[in-house]
N, C-alpha and C positions, 0 to 999 in steps of 0.2 A: 352407414354413418357418413356425415358430411365432413369436409376437411376441418372445420372449426371444432367439431365434436371430438376428434381424436388427435388434435395438435395442441401442445402446451408450450408457451414461450415465457421464459423467465429472464430477468435482467439483474445482474449483481454488480456492485461497485466495490473497488478495493483501492485504498490509498497506500502506496508502497514507498517507504522512506528508506534512504540509504546514507550511511556515514562511512567515511574512511577512518581507519585507526592508525595510531602511531606504530603499530606492528605490521603495517601494509596488508591489512585484511579489511573486509567489508562487514558492517553490521547492517542487518535488514530488519525492519519492523513493518509488518503489514496490518493495516486496520480495515476490517470489513465494514461495509455500509457507512461510509463517512457522510457528513452533511452534503446536501444536494449541490451546493455551490461553494466548494472549499476556496479559501483565499490564499493564493500562492505566496504572497508577501508575508502573511501571518504565519503560514507553515514554515517558511524559511527562517523567520525570526525565532520561532519556537525551537526549531532544530538547532539554530546557532546558540540559543540559550542552554540547550542540553549539553552542547560541546563546552561552553563556558563554565557551566556548573560542574563539569567533570563527573556526571552521574551515570554514564552509559559505557559499558565495557563488553567486549566480545567474550567468548567462552574461555579464552586464554588469558584474560585479564588486561588486554590492550584497551586503552581508553579511546573513545571516539575523539578524533582530532579535527575532522573537517566534514562539512556537509557535502554529500555527493549529488543526491537527487531526491526529488519527490515526484512520483508518477501516479496519476489517477487512471485506473484501468476499469473500463466498463465492459462486461461480458454479457452477451445475449445468447441464450441457448434455446433452440426450438427442438422439441421432442415430438415425434409422431408415433402414435401407438399403431403398430401394424396388425396386431391381433390380440 
């Protein structure tokens, strides 16, 4: 076998959103396979809208109170079949 026949590479993207709560906790929402070119400003506005609408709570009932972060993570995995 040549190297290309026994090696597989995959790439995955994840958009990770975080809000702070009025109970000093963090709410995390992870979205798999977001659009190829996410618009940071649009994401920020959407997250702020969620805070303003008071529609997101943690498991203890604490409301999302502030936007903490939005991170786009891209992971590349290379697997080589040894036998």
